[in-house]
C-alpha positions in Angstrom: -26.5 -7.0 5.1 -27.7 -7.0 1.5 -26.1 -7.2 -1.8 -26.6 -3.5 -2.5 -24.7 -2.5 0.6 -21.8 -4.8 -0.3 -21.8 -3.5 -3.9 -21.7 0.1 -2.9 -19.0 -0.5 -0.3 -16.9 -2.4 -2.9 -17.3 0.3 -5.5 -16.6 3.2 -3.0 -13.5 1.3 -1.8 -12.1 0.3 -5.1 -12.7 3.4 -7.3 -10.5 5.8 -5.2 -7.7 3.2 -5.3 -8.0 2.9 -9.1 -7.9 6.7 -9.5 -4.6 6.7 -7.6 -3.3 3.8 -9.6 -4.1 5.5 -12.9 -2.5 8.7 -11.7 0.7 7.0 -10.5 1.0 4.8 -13.6 1.2 8.0 -15.6 4.6 8.4 -14.1 5.7 5.4 -16.2 3.6 6.1 -19.3 6.6 6.1 -21.6 7.2 2.4 -21.1 4.1 1.0 -19.4 4.0 -2.4 -17.8 1.6 -5.1 -19.3 -2.0 -4.3 -18.3 -2.8 -7.9 -17.5 0.1 -8.0 -15.0 -0.9 -4.7 -13.4 -4.4 -6.1 -13.0 -3.0 -9.4 -11.5 -0.9 -7.4 -9.1 -3.8 -5.3 -8.0 -5.8 -8.5 -7.3 -2.8 -9.9 -5.5 -2.9 -6.9 -3.1 -6.6 -7.7 -2.4 -5.6 -11.3 -1.7 -3.2 -10.0 0.9 -6.1 -8.4 2.8 -7.9 -11.8 3.0 -4.7 -13.4 4.4 -4.0 -10.5 6.8 -7.4 -10.6 8.5 -7.1 -13.8 10.5 -3.4 -13.1 11.3 -4.4 -9.6 12.7 -7.2 -11.1 14.7 -4.7 -13.6 16.2 -2.3 -10.8 17.0 -5.1 -8.8 18.6 -6.1 -11.8 20.7 -2.5 -12.7 21.6 -1.8 -9.2 23.0 -5.3 -9.2 24.6 -6.1 -6.0 22.9 -9.2 -6.7 20.7 -11.1 -3.5 21.3 -10.2 0.0 20.1 -10.0 1.2 23.6 -7.2 -1.2 24.4 -5.1 -1.0 21.3 -1.4 -0.7 22.1 1.8 -0.2 20.3 2.5 -4.0 20.1 -0.7 -4.5 18.3 -0.1 -1.6 15.9 3.4 -2.9 15.1 2.1 -6.4 14.7 -0.6 -5.3 12.2 1.9 -3.2 10.3 4.3 -6.1 10.0 1.6 -8.5 8.9 0.3 -6.2 6.2 3.6 -5.1 4.8 5.0 -8.6 4.9 2.0 -10.0 3.1 1.9 -7.2 0.5 5.5 -8.0 -0.3 5.0 -11.7 -0.2 2.2 -11.9 -2.7 4.1 -9.7 -5.1 7.3 -11.7 -4.7 5.4 -15.0 -5.2 3.1 -14.0 -8.0 4.8 -11.2 -9.9 8.5 -10.4 -9.4 9.9 -13.5 -10.9 8.2 -12.8 -14.3 10.1 -11.7 -17.4 8.2 -8.4 -17.5 10.0 -7.3 -14.4 13.1 -6.4 -16.2 13.9 -2.9 -15.0 14.7 -1.5 -11.6 11.7 0.8 -11.6 9.4 -2.1 -12.2 9.8 -3.2 -8.5 8.3 0.1 -7.4 5.5 0.0 -9.9 4.4 -3.5 -8.9 4.7 -2.8 -5.2 2.6 0.3 -5.3 0.0 -1.5 -7.5 -0.3 -4.3 -4.9 -0.6 -1.6 -2.1 -3.5 0.0 -3.9 -5.2 -3.3 -4.4 -4.8 -3.9 -0.6 -6.1 -0.4 0.2 -9.1 -0.9 -2.2 -10.4 -4.0 -0.4 -9.5 -2.7 3.1 -11.4 0.5 2.4 -14.4 -1.4 1.1 -14.5 -3.5 4.4 -14.3 -0.3 6.4 -17.4 1.1 4.6 -19.7 -1.9 5.1 -20.4 -0.9 8.7 -21.6 2.7 8.1 -23.3 1.8 4.9 -25.2 -1.1 6.5 -26.4 1.3 9.2 -27.6 3.7 6.6 -24.9 6.3 7.5 -23.9 7.1 3.9 -22.6 10.6 4.7 -20.3 9.1 7.4 -19.2 6.4 5.0 -18.3 8.8 2.3 -16.5 11.0 4.7 -14.5 8.0 5.9 -13.8 7.1 2.3 -12.5 10.6 1.5 -10.2 10.6 4.5 -8.8 7.2 3.6 -8.4 8.5 0.0 -5.8 11.1 1.2 -4.6 9.2 4.2 -4.4 5.4 4.7 -4.5 4.7 0.9 -1.5 6.8 0.3 0.1 5.3 3.5 0.0 1.9 1.9 1.5 3.3 -1.3 4.4 5.0 0.6 5.1 2.0 2.8 5.1 -0.5 -0.1 7.2 1.9 -2.2 9.8 1.8 0.5 10.3 -1.9 -0.2 10.1 -1.3 -4.0 12.8 1.3 -3.9 15.2 -0.8 -1.8 14.7 -3.6 -4.3 15.1 -1.2 -7.2 18.3 0.4 -6.0 19.9 -2.9 -5.1 18.7 -4.8 -8.3 22.2 -5.1 -9.8 24.0 -6.0 -6.5 24.8 -9.4 -5.0 22.1 -11.7 -3.7 23.2 -10.9 -0.1 22.8 -7.2 -0.7 19.4 -7.6 -2.2 18.2 -9.7 0.7 19.5 -7.2 3.1 17.9 -4.3 1.2 14.5 -6.1 1.1 14.7 -6.7 4.8 15.6 -3.1 5.4 12.7 -1.9 3.1 10.3 -4.1 5.0 11.4 -2.7 8.4 11.1 0.8 7.1 7.6 0.1 5.6 6.4 -1.4 8.9 7.9 1.5 10.9 6.1 4.1 8.7 2.9 2.1 8.9 3.1 1.8 12.7 3.8 5.5 13.0 0.8 6.5 10.9 -1.5 4.2 12.9 -0.2 5.5 16.2 -0.8 9.1 15.2 -4.2 8.5 13.5 -5.8 6.7 16.5 -5.0 9.4 19.0 -8.1 9.6 21.2 -8.2 13.4 21.2 -7.3 13.7 17.5 -4.4 16.0 18.3 -2.0 14.1 16.2 -4.2 13.5 13.1 -2.6 16.4 11.3 0.9 14.9 12.0 -0.3 11.6 10.6 -1.3 13.2 7.3 1.9 15.4 7.3 3.9 12.2 7.6 2.1 10.5 4.7 2.4 13.5 2.4 6.0 14.0 3.2 6.5 10.3 2.2 4.6 11.1 -1.0 7.0 13.9 -1.9 10.0 11.6 -1.2 8.4 8.9 -3.4 8.1 11.3 -6.4 11.7 12.4 -6.0 13.1 8.9 -5.8 10.8 7.8 -8.7 12.2 10.6 -10.9 15.7 9.5 -10.0 14.9 6.0 -11.2 13.4 7.3 -14.4 16.5 9.4 -15.0 18.8 6.5 -14.8 16.4 4.3 -16.9 16.1 6.7 -19.8 19.2 8.9 -19.7 21.0 7.0 -22.6 17.9 6.2 -24.6 16.5 8.2 -27.5 13.1 9.7 -27.0 10.1 7.4 -27.5 12.4 4.4 -27.0 12.1 2.1 -24.0 
């Protein structure tokens, strides 16, 4: 493996995630979050990948299912729980306690930013194999499928946690803890469902996997508009 392969894999993995990030941040263009904090959150999502890899390998070994042919629902659920928990954990530890997180909608913004950071590095790692073998066409096909599939899956799953935090932000500590737990369970369930559908051996459920993701995307935009409405309804235009 040479430096050029790693560089191209990294660029091909990170650029689609940045495109989605720039697109989604336009939804909050009126009162944007600090760019430095957005960048740190994106990096935190990438850190979560590094933390997830050994844990996922352990889960794979624990369930004695370390090859694609023997993946089972317990492994898929374990991986989903590991990834969603770590994405939330790095954001909670590195971002959510800061003064800049002062609006309900901010929870969603930072969670989806971390999700895209996670997806960026995960996508890059997926591309190293085909690029190393010289299969650039296969690599770019994989990248395009992940652009509209697994990358958005990470966004939708992490936004589930962000929305539960956002809608419970003014409630008691017990309610917020319960909401965070519920959001994490929902995120893991969505993630597990997508993985289960996408790895079908005959490919018959692939369309259902993408339908699930894009339905989640539609729900995301509806809920995001609800948060924006309550954030700005009593404010003059051009005022945060």
